C-alpha positions, 0 to 999 in steps of 0.5 A: 829243450824244457824251459819257461814259456816266452812272450813279447819282449824276449830276446832272440838270435838268429845264426847265421842272419840275412847276411852271414853274421848272427842278428839279434832281435826281439819278440814284438807280436803274437798272432791269435789264438794265443793263451795268456800268462801274467797278462802277456800273450805266450808265443808260439812257433809259426805265430809269433813275429820277431823284430830283427837287427842286421848285425852289419847294416843295422837295418831292421826286418820282420821275421816270422818264427818258423813252424817247428822245433818248439814244445811237442807237449803244449799246443795253442791252436795247433801250434807249439809253445815257444820256451827259453832255450828252444832253437827253431829253424827259421830261414835263413838260419837257427832262431835261438830263444834267449829270454827272459820268460813270460812267467816262471810258475810253470816249465814245460818239459816236453821235448821239441 
């Protein structure tokens, strides 16, 4: 799925969530190594931490984004770049990257 790269503050949705219903969350951390755009570290699959909210209980929990399903064209330290619209297999479900983008100055058009 071609799209603009994302960073800290990007909204995500996990379907199904921990208890079955979709859980929403936000990217809160990007592990090194990373590249920057507009002063923000760009998120990578396998190197990004989300803070998710359980939709039934309201309890927060951390979630490390799965290592596959993102860009095959841009790798950062061997990890693929996350983009708007990517669908990343992340147990217990599929994590969808919603946005906003970190920058709109380039769009990664490589397939997942």
